[in-house]
C-alpha positions as CSV (number, residue, x, y, z in Angstrom):
1,X,0.1,0.2,-0.2
2,X,1.3,3.3,-0.9
3,X,2.7,5.8,2.0
4,X,-0.1,8.5,0.8
5,X,-2.6,5.8,1.5
6,X,-1.1,4.7,4.9
7,X,-1.1,8.3,6.0
8,X,-4.7,9.0,4.8
9,X,-5.8,6.0,7.2
10,X,-3.4,7.2,9.9
11,X,-5.0,10.7,9.4
12,X,-8.5,9.3,9.8
13,X,-8.2,7.6,12.8
14,X,-6.3,10.4,14.2
15,X,-9.2,12.7,13.4
16,X,-11.6,10.3,14.4
17,X,-10.0,9.2,17.7
18,X,-8.0,11.8,19.4
19,X,-11.1,14.4,19.5
20,X,-13.0,11.8,21.1
21,X,-10.3,10.4,23.6
22,X,-9.8,13.7,24.3
23,X,-13.3,14.6,24.9
24,X,-13.9,11.3,27.0
25,X,-11.1,12.0,28.9
26,X,-11.8,15.5,29.5
27,X,-16.0,15.1,30.0
28,X,-15.3,12.1,32.1
29,X,-12.3,13.5,34.7
30,X,-14.4,16.8,35.0
31,X,-17.6,15.1,35.4
32,X,-16.2,13.0,38.0
33,X,-14.5,15.4,39.7
34,X,-17.4,17.9,39.7
35,X,-19.6,15.4,40.9
36,X,-17.2,14.2,43.7
37,X,-16.6,17.8,44.8
38,X,-20.7,18.3,44.7
39,X,-21.7,15.3,47.3
40,X,-18.6,16.0,49.0
41,X,-20.0,19.8,49.5
42,X,-23.3,18.5,50.1
43,X,-22.1,16.0,52.7
44,X,-20.5,18.3,54.8
45,X,-23.4,20.5,55.2
46,X,-25.6,17.4,56.1
47,X,-23.1,16.6,58.8
48,X,-22.8,20.1,59.7
49,X,-26.8,20.7,60.6
50,X,-26.7,17.5,62.1
51,X,-24.5,18.7,64.4
52,X,-26.0,22.4,64.4
53,X,-29.3,20.8,65.5
54,X,-27.9,18.3,68.1
55,X,-25.9,21.3,69.5
56,X,-29.1,23.5,69.9
57,X,-30.0,21.1,72.2
58,X,-27.0,20.6,74.5
59,X,-26.6,23.2,77.1
60,X,-22.9,24.0,77.1
61,X,-22.9,24.6,80.8
62,X,-24.0,21.0,81.2
63,X,-21.4,19.8,79.0
64,X,-19.0,21.5,80.8
65,X,-19.9,20.0,84.5
66,X,-19.2,16.6,82.7
67,X,-15.5,15.5,84.4
68,X,-13.2,13.1,83.9
69,X,-14.7,9.6,85.6
70,X,-18.1,10.3,84.7
71,X,-18.4,7.9,82.2
72,X,-17.0,5.4,84.7
73,X,-19.8,6.1,87.4
74,X,-22.3,7.1,84.6
75,X,-23.7,10.2,86.2
76,X,-26.9,11.6,85.7
77,X,-26.2,14.3,83.5
78,X,-23.4,12.1,81.3
79,X,-26.1,9.9,80.6
80,X,-28.8,11.9,79.7
81,X,-26.4,13.7,77.3
82,X,-25.1,10.6,75.8
83,X,-28.5,9.1,75.3
84,X,-29.4,12.2,73.6
85,X,-26.3,11.9,71.2
86,X,-26.6,7.8,70.7
87,X,-30.6,9.0,69.8
88,X,-29.2,11.4,67.2
89,X,-26.8,9.0,66.1
90,X,-29.0,6.3,65.5
91,X,-31.6,8.5,63.8
92,X,-29.1,9.8,61.2
93,X,-27.2,7.2,60.8
94,X,-23.8,8.6,61.7
95,X,-20.8,6.8,62.6
96,X,-19.9,8.9,65.2
97,X,-21.0,11.8,67.3
98,X,-18.9,13.1,70.1
99,X,-19.1,16.8,71.9
100,X,-15.3,18.3,72.8
101,X,-14.7,21.5,75.1
102,X,-12.6,24.7,73.9
103,X,-9.3,22.3,74.4
104,X,-10.6,20.1,72.2
105,X,-11.0,17.1,75.1
106,X,-13.7,14.6,74.8
107,X,-16.7,15.4,77.0
108,X,-19.0,12.9,75.0
109,X,-18.6,10.2,72.7
110,X,-21.5,8.2,70.9
111,X,-19.6,5.7,68.7
112,X,-16.3,6.5,69.3
113,X,-16.2,5.5,73.3
114,X,-13.2,7.6,74.0
115,X,-12.9,8.2,77.8
116,X,-14.1,11.7,79.2
117,X,-11.1,14.4,79.5
118,X,-9.1,12.4,76.5
119,X,-7.6,14.5,73.7
120,X,-8.6,13.4,70.1
121,X,-5.6,13.6,67.6
122,X,-7.5,12.9,64.6
123,X,-8.7,16.6,65.4
124,X,-6.0,17.7,64.7
125,X,-6.4,17.7,60.7
126,X,-9.2,19.8,60.8
127,X,-7.5,22.8,62.4
128,X,-8.8,25.4,60.3
129,X,-12.3,24.2,60.4
130,X,-12.5,24.0,64.6
131,X,-10.9,27.5,64.7
132,X,-14.1,28.8,62.6
133,X,-16.3,26.6,64.8
134,X,-15.1,28.1,68.0
135,X,-15.6,31.5,66.8
136,X,-19.1,30.7,66.1
137,X,-19.4,29.4,62.9
138,X,-20.8,25.7,61.7
139,X,-17.9,23.9,59.7
140,X,-17.1,20.2,57.8
141,X,-13.5,19.0,57.2
142,X,-12.4,19.4,53.7
143,X,-10.6,16.2,53.5
144,X,-11.8,12.5,54.1
145,X,-10.3,10.3,56.2
146,X,-10.4,6.3,56.5
147,X,-12.2,4.5,59.2
148,X,-10.9,1.1,60.9
149,X,-13.0,-0.5,58.5
150,X,-11.5,0.9,55.1
151,X,-14.6,3.2,54.7
152,X,-14.4,6.9,54.0
153,X,-15.8,9.4,56.5
154,X,-16.2,13.1,56.8
155,X,-16.8,15.2,59.6
156,X,-19.1,18.1,60.4
157,X,-19.0,20.6,63.3
158,X,-21.1,22.9,65.1
159,X,-20.0,25.3,68.0
160,X,-21.7,24.6,71.3
161,X,-22.5,28.4,73.2
162,X,-23.0,29.1,77.0
163,X,-24.9,32.1,76.3
164,X,-23.2,34.0,73.8
165,X,-19.6,32.3,74.5
166,X,-18.4,29.5,72.3
167,X,-17.3,26.7,74.8
168,X,-17.1,23.4,72.6
169,X,-18.0,21.9,69.4
170,X,-20.1,18.9,68.4
171,X,-18.6,16.8,65.6
172,X,-20.6,14.4,63.7
173,X,-18.8,11.6,61.4
174,X,-20.5,10.5,58.5
175,X,-19.9,7.8,55.9
176,X,-18.9,8.6,51.9
177,X,-20.1,5.4,51.0
178,X,-21.1,7.0,48.0
179,X,-18.3,7.4,46.6
180,X,-18.2,3.6,45.9
181,X,-20.9,4.1,43.5
182,X,-19.3,7.4,41.8
183,X,-15.9,5.2,41.3
184,X,-17.6,2.1,39.7
185,X,-19.6,4.6,37.8
186,X,-16.4,6.2,36.8
187,X,-15.1,2.7,35.9
188,X,-18.3,1.8,34.0
189,X,-17.6,5.2,32.0
190,X,-14.3,4.4,31.5
191,X,-15.1,1.2,30.0
192,X,-17.8,2.7,27.7
193,X,-15.4,5.0,26.5
194,X,-13.1,2.2,25.7
195,X,-15.7,0.9,23.9
196,X,-16.9,3.8,22.1
197,X,-13.4,4.5,21.0
198,X,-12.8,0.7,19.7
199,X,-16.1,1.3,17.4
200,X,-15.2,4.8,16.0
201,X,-11.9,2.8,15.4
202,X,-13.5,-0.1,13.2
203,X,-15.5,2.9,12.0
204,X,-12.6,4.8,11.0
205,X,-10.8,1.8,9.0
206,X,-14.0,1.1,7.5
207,X,-14.5,4.9,6.0
208,X,-10.5,5.0,5.5
209,X,-10.8,1.7,3.2
210,X,-13.6,3.1,1.5
211,X,-11.8,6.1,1.1
212,X,-8.4,4.4,-0.2
213,X,-9.8,2.0,-2.6
214,X,-11.1,4.7,-4.9
215,X,-8.1,6.6,-4.9
216,X,-6.0,3.9,-5.1
217,X,-8.1,3.2,-8.5
218,X,-7.7,6.4,-9.5
219,X,-4.4,6.7,-8.6
220,X,-4.1,3.5,-11.2
221,X,-5.5,5.0,-14.0
222,X,-3.4,8.2,-13.9
223,X,-0.3,5.8,-13.8
224,X,-1.5,3.7,-16.2
225,X,-2.4,6.9,-18.6
226,X,1.1,8.4,-17.6
227,X,2.6,5.4,-19.2
228,X,0.8,5.7,-22.2
229,X,-2.1,3.7,-22.2
230,X,-5.1,5.8,-23.3
231,X,-7.2,3.2,-24.4
232,X,-8.4,1.7,-21.2
233,X,-11.3,3.6,-20.1
234,X,-11.4,5.0,-16.6
235,X,-14.2,3.2,-14.5
236,X,-16.6,5.4,-12.7
237,X,-17.0,5.9,-8.6
238,X,-20.1,5.7,-6.7
239,X,-18.8,8.4,-4.6
240,X,-19.9,11.7,-5.8
241,X,-16.5,13.9,-5.2
242,X,-14.5,10.5,-6.6
243,X,-17.1,9.9,-9.7
244,X,-16.3,13.7,-10.4
245,X,-12.4,12.9,-10.2
246,X,-12.9,9.8,-12.1
247,X,-15.4,11.7,-14.9
248,X,-12.6,14.3,-15.2
249,X,-9.7,11.9,-15.6
250,X,-12.0,9.8,-17.7
251,X,-12.7,13.1,-20.3
252,X,-8.7,14.0,-19.7
253,X,-8.0,10.3,-21.4
254,X,-10.1,11.1,-24.0
255,X,-8.6,14.4,-24.7
256,X,-5.1,12.9,-24.7
257,X,-6.3,9.7,-26.6
258,X,-8.1,12.4,-29.5
259,X,-4.7,14.5,-29.2
260,X,-2.6,11.8,-29.7
261,X,-5.1,10.1,-32.5
262,X,-4.6,13.3,-34.1
263,X,-0.7,13.8,-33.8
264,X,-0.3,10.5,-35.4
265,X,-2.9,11.3,-38.4
266,X,-1.2,14.3,-38.7
267,X,2.6,13.1,-39.1
268,X,1.5,10.2,-41.4
269,X,-0.7,13.3,-43.2
270,X,2.5,15.5,-43.4
271,X,4.3,12.6,-44.3
272,X,2.3,11.8,-47.2
273,X,2.1,15.6,-48.1
274,X,5.6,16.2,-48.2
275,X,6.4,13.0,-49.9
276,X,4.4,13.9,-53.3
277,X,6.0,17.4,-53.7
278,X,9.3,16.3,-53.0
279,X,8.8,13.0,-55.8
280,X,7.7,15.6,-58.2
281,X,10.6,18.1,-57.7
282,X,13.1,15.0,-58.0
283,X,11.6,13.9,-61.0
284,X,11.5,17.3,-62.7
285,X,14.9,18.1,-61.5
286,X,16.2,15.1,-62.8
287,X,14.4,15.6,-66.3
288,X,16.1,19.0,-66.1
289,X,19.4,17.9,-65.2
290,X,19.2,14.9,-68.1
291,X,18.3,17.5,-70.3
292,X,21.4,19.5,-69.6
293,X,23.9,17.0,-69.5
294,X,22.8,15.6,-73.1
295,X,23.7,19.6,-73.5
296,X,21.2,19.1,-76.0
297,X,21.4,21.9,-78.7
298,X,17.7,22.0,-79.3
299,X,16.8,22.8,-75.7
300,X,15.1,25.7,-75.2
301,X,14.9,28.3,-72.3
302,X,11.3,28.2,-72.2
303,X,11.3,24.1,-71.7
304,X,14.0,24.8,-69.0
305,X,12.4,27.5,-67.7
306,X,8.7,24.9,-67.3
307,X,10.7,22.5,-65.4
308,X,11.9,24.8,-62.9
309,X,8.5,26.6,-62.9
310,X,6.8,23.1,-62.1
311,X,10.0,22.7,-59.3
312,X,9.0,25.9,-57.6
313,X,5.0,25.1,-57.7
314,X,5.6,21.9,-55.7
315,X,8.3,23.9,-53.2
316,X,5.3,26.2,-52.6
317,X,2.8,23.5,-51.9
318,X,5.3,21.8,-49.9
319,X,5.9,25.4,-48.0
320,X,2.0,25.5,-47.4
321,X,1.7,22.3,-46.2
322,X,4.1,22.9,-43.6
323,X,2.5,26.7,-42.8
324,X,-1.0,24.6,-42.3
325,X,0.1,22.2,-40.5
326,X,2.0,24.5,-38.1
327,X,-0.8,26.7,-38.0
328,X,-2.8,23.7,-36.9
329,X,-0.8,22.4,-34.6
330,X,0.0,25.8,-32.3
331,X,-2.4,26.4,-29.4
332,X,-4.8,28.8,-30.6
333,X,-3.9,31.8,-28.2
334,X,-7.0,34.4,-28.5
335,X,-6.3,38.1,-27.9
336,X,-10.1,38.8,-27.9
337,X,-11.4,42.8,-28.1
338,X,-14.9,43.7,-29.2
339,X,-15.2,43.7,-33.0
340,X,-18.0,44.4,-35.8
341,X,-19.3,40.9,-36.7
342,X,-20.4,42.2,-39.7
343,X,-17.3,43.6,-40.5
344,X,-15.1,40.5,-39.7
345,X,-17.6,38.7,-42.7
346,X,-16.8,41.4,-45.2
347,X,-13.2,41.1,-44.5
348,X,-13.2,37.4,-44.9
349,X,-15.1,38.0,-48.2
350,X,-12.7,40.6,-49.6
351,X,-9.6,38.3,-48.8
352,X,-11.3,35.3,-51.2
353,X,-12.6,37.5,-54.0
354,X,-9.0,36.8,-55.9
355,X,-10.3,32.6,-55.7
356,X,-13.9,33.4,-56.6
357,X,-13.1,35.8,-59.7
358,X,-10.2,32.8,-61.1
359,X,-13.5,30.4,-61.0
360,X,-16.0,33.2,-61.9
361,X,-17.7,32.5,-58.5
362,X,-20.2,35.0,-57.2
363,X,-19.9,35.7,-53.1
364,X,-23.2,37.4,-51.9
365,X,-22.8,38.6,-48.4
366,X,-25.6,39.6,-46.2
367,X,-24.2,40.4,-42.5
368,X,-26.7,42.3,-39.8
369,X,-24.4,44.5,-37.5
370,X,-23.4,43.1,-34.1
371,X,-20.7,42.9,-31.7
372,X,-19.0,39.7,-31.0
373,X,-15.6,39.3,-28.8
374,X,-13.1,37.7,-30.4
375,X,-10.0,37.4,-32.0
376,X,-10.8,39.3,-34.9
377,X,-7.6,37.9,-37.4
378,X,-8.0,34.2,-36.1
379,X,-11.9,34.5,-36.5
380,X,-11.6,36.1,-40.5
381,X,-9.0,33.3,-40.9
382,X,-11.7,30.7,-39.8
383,X,-14.4,32.1,-42.1
384,X,-12.1,32.5,-44.9
385,X,-11.1,28.6,-44.6
386,X,-15.0,28.0,-45.2
387,X,-15.3,30.5,-48.2
388,X,-12.7,28.7,-50.1
389,X,-14.1,25.2,-49.4
390,X,-17.5,26.6,-50.9
391,X,-15.9,28.3,-53.9
392,X,-13.8,25.1,-54.6
393,X,-17.0,23.2,-54.4
394,X,-19.1,25.5,-56.6
395,X,-19.4,24.8,-60.5
396,X,-18.0,28.0,-62.4
397,X,-20.1,30.9,-62.8
398,X,-22.2,29.5,-59.7
399,X,-22.7,31.6,-56.6
400,X,-21.9,31.2,-52.8
401,X,-24.0,33.0,-50.2
402,X,-22.6,34.0,-46.8
403,X,-25.0,35.7,-44.4
404,X,-24.8,37.0,-40.3
405,X,-27.2,37.5,-37.8
406,X,-28.1,37.0,-34.4
407,X,-29.9,34.0,-33.1
408,X,-30.8,32.3,-29.7
409,X,-28.3,34.5,-28.2
410,X,-25.0,33.8,-30.7
411,X,-23.9,35.3,-33.9
412,X,-25.0,32.7,-36.5
413,X,-22.7,32.7,-40.0
414,X,-23.9,30.4,-42.4
415,X,-21.9,30.0,-45.7
416,X,-24.0,27.9,-48.6
417,X,-23.0,26.7,-51.6
418,X,-24.8,24.7,-54.6
419,X,-22.3,22.3,-55.5
420,X,-22.5,18.4,-55.5
421,X,-22.5,18.0,-51.7
422,X,-20.8,16.1,-49.3
423,X,-21.2,12.7,-49.3
424,X,-22.6,10.9,-46.1
425,X,-19.7,8.8,-45.4
426,X,-17.5,12.0,-46.1
427,X,-19.4,14.3,-43.9
428,X,-18.0,12.2,-40.7
429,X,-14.3,12.8,-41.8
430,X,-14.4,16.2,-42.9
431,X,-13.6,17.8,-39.9
432,X,-10.6,15.5,-39.3
433,X,-6.9,16.6,-40.6
434,X,-5.3,15.6,-43.3
435,X,-8.7,14.6,-44.9
436,X,-9.4,15.9,-48.1
437,X,-11.1,14.7,-51.7
438,X,-8.9,17.5,-53.7
439,X,-6.0,16.4,-55.5
440,X,-3.7,19.2,-54.1
441,X,-5.5,19.8,-50.4
442,X,-3.9,19.8,-47.4
443,X,-7.0,18.9,-45.4
444,X,-6.4,21.3,-42.7
445,X,-8.6,24.0,-43.4
446,X,-11.8,22.6,-42.4
447,X,-10.2,21.1,-39.2
448,X,-8.6,24.8,-38.6
449,X,-11.9,26.7,-38.9
450,X,-13.2,24.5,-36.3
451,X,-10.6,24.7,-33.8
452,X,-10.7,28.7,-33.9
453,X,-14.5,28.7,-33.8
454,X,-14.4,26.1,-30.8
455,X,-11.6,28.1,-29.2
456,X,-13.9,31.3,-29.0
457,X,-16.5,29.1,-27.7
458,X,-18.8,28.4,-30.5
459,X,-19.2,25.5,-33.0
460,X,-19.3,24.3,-36.6
461,X,-22.1,22.5,-38.1
462,X,-22.6,20.9,-41.7
463,X,-25.5,20.5,-43.5
464,X,-25.3,18.8,-46.7
465,X,-27.2,16.7,-49.8
466,X,-26.9,17.0,-53.5
467,X,-27.0,20.6,-54.6
468,X,-26.7,22.6,-51.4
469,X,-24.3,22.6,-48.6
470,X,-24.3,24.9,-45.5
471,X,-21.4,25.4,-43.1
472,X,-23.1,27.3,-40.1
473,X,-20.9,28.7,-37.3
474,X,-22.1,30.1,-33.9
475,X,-19.9,32.6,-32.1
476,X,-20.9,34.0,-28.6
477,X,-21.6,37.7,-28.4
478,X,-20.1,40.4,-26.5
479,X,-21.7,41.3,-23.4
480,X,-24.6,43.6,-24.0
481,X,-24.5,42.7,-27.9
482,X,-27.9,40.8,-27.6
483,X,-29.7,43.8,-26.5
């Protein structure tokens, strides 16, 4: 497989997968982090609310009366307040509810069973939160901690007041168990993302294959044309864009094939046309040389001059073949400008008048005024070729008619002659280079005329029957000329 196609597949895979991977990664990570943050904040708010509700039911003065050993002695105040905390614990499902004084020493502990007066080392992680609580505001721990059971927990705090003075805090530890399903959800999301990426990879491979195969076929066709195979047609493609490429490539192949065929025909025609005058010149020169070599006393100057004239005639014909060939072979570069269509027709008629006089043929002209955007000299040359062809086909003392008028948004020129007409089999070949029915014709006049007209965006048509032949030329009008 060519490097280009491998590169195309890689680019398609990257185009499919990288944005999707980035989207999944960013969306999944952002969703997980945001969900965890929202749930964690909600849990902290709930625990702080439970702590505040519990603190509102505890008198700071009574809590401070609890002293070490009250838990062992089960004093009335201790039992009463501990029962309150236990009821709240059971009602809320909290893991632990405790009360500490301002020095962070335990006064009550439901669920933890720490002795009264004991310091709680785990409170050190929430110093900043407890500082806000001692100033009178509820707070929740910013970090999760792992309990002895391996689960994650969070603590909410609320101040305990004695009058307006904060004398302690209530702490409520709640489970962050929701993080387990959240983690499972995240793992499921990752699995889904991997499955989606795999599906996209398959789609990318299939799409790349669907693109690379027609590209491969078009590339093979282009390479085949480049190697000189102009006979094998370019197969069509079903996809719109590739179909357009295949169609244009096929048109290019046909154009190259036609040009190649014309070139071979032109080379064969030139060889044939050049061989004839060269043979004639060789013959006449040989005759002249023989007569001169015999040193004939009766050889007159007129006879020698006649042989020279014949040689010169063949040279002129050879020069005309070369000129016609070069003119036809050259790319027609148009120097367009607004021109009078009537003046072009009249100029062409003036140029063929000497040929018409020699044949005693009358050329009748009828040209309505209009303006075409054209190369005047080339367009005159094309019409001259059509007129010469009509004059040569017209019997002596006959008439050739040429007319010009606006028709269907174009300027239509028609050249009519009353000659014998062109046989149907010859009508299909008459615009082919070097096809001629005349002994001294090059067969390039009509092909050159059509080439010039087509270069102007027009067309040449032929209608012929015994007694009437019409060449129709249609040239686009200049902008605004139709009005």
